[in-house]
C-alpha positions as CSV (number, residue, x, y, z in Angstrom):
1,X,0.0,0.0,0.0
2,X,2.8,2.4,0.8
3,X,4.4,1.8,-2.6
4,X,1.0,2.5,-4.3
5,X,0.6,5.7,-2.4
6,X,3.9,7.2,-3.5
7,X,4.1,6.2,-7.2
8,X,2.2,9.2,-8.5
9,X,4.9,11.7,-7.6
10,X,6.1,11.5,-11.2
11,X,3.7,12.0,-14.1
12,X,4.9,8.9,-15.8
13,X,3.9,6.8,-12.7
14,X,0.3,7.8,-12.5
15,X,-0.9,4.3,-13.5
16,X,1.2,2.7,-10.8
17,X,-1.3,3.0,-8.0
18,X,-4.0,1.5,-10.2
19,X,-1.7,-1.3,-11.3
20,X,-0.7,-2.1,-7.7
21,X,-4.4,-2.2,-6.6
22,X,-5.1,-4.7,-9.4
23,X,-2.1,-6.8,-8.4
24,X,-3.3,-6.7,-4.7
25,X,-6.8,-7.8,-5.7
26,X,-5.2,-10.7,-7.7
27,X,-3.0,-11.7,-4.8
28,X,-5.8,-11.6,-2.3
29,X,-8.2,-13.7,-4.5
30,X,-8.9,-17.3,-3.5
31,X,-7.0,-20.0,-5.4
32,X,-8.1,-20.1,-9.0
33,X,-9.8,-16.7,-8.8
34,X,-7.0,-14.3,-9.5
35,X,-8.0,-13.6,-13.1
36,X,-11.6,-12.8,-12.1
37,X,-10.3,-10.6,-9.4
38,X,-8.1,-8.7,-11.8
39,X,-11.0,-8.2,-14.2
40,X,-13.3,-7.0,-11.5
41,X,-10.8,-4.5,-10.0
42,X,-9.9,-3.2,-13.5
43,X,-13.5,-2.8,-14.4
44,X,-14.4,-1.1,-11.1
45,X,-11.5,1.4,-11.6
46,X,-12.6,2.2,-15.1
47,X,-16.1,2.8,-14.0
48,X,-14.8,5.5,-11.6
49,X,-13.1,7.5,-14.4
50,X,-14.8,10.8,-15.1
51,X,-16.0,10.9,-18.7
52,X,-13.8,13.9,-19.8
53,X,-10.6,11.9,-19.1
54,X,-11.8,8.3,-19.6
55,X,-10.4,7.8,-23.2
56,X,-7.1,9.5,-22.2
57,X,-6.6,7.0,-19.3
58,X,-7.7,4.0,-21.3
59,X,-5.3,4.9,-24.1
60,X,-2.5,5.3,-21.5
61,X,-3.3,1.9,-20.1
62,X,-3.1,0.4,-23.6
63,X,0.2,2.0,-24.3
64,X,1.9,1.1,-21.0
65,X,0.2,-2.2,-20.2
66,X,3.4,-4.1,-20.8
67,X,5.3,-2.2,-18.2
68,X,2.4,-2.5,-15.7
69,X,2.5,-6.3,-15.4
70,X,-0.2,-6.5,-18.1
71,X,-2.9,-5.8,-15.5
72,X,-4.8,-3.6,-17.9
73,X,-5.3,-6.2,-20.5
74,X,-8.7,-6.0,-22.1
75,X,-11.2,-8.6,-20.9
């Protein structure tokens, strides 16, 4: 949680907190449920995005998915 709280200090790291939250949801899931947990957390996060920035964030997720442990992969 501490790492997730401080990653946004650099503009290029703004996806870090979201990626760490998805990783945490995956890690906390019951055995065999990590992929479902990843999808649910990712979907929940995307639903929270204000409409004016939604496409910008989704585009950033697509561009940098590989360096964010592929947690933003489309479902």
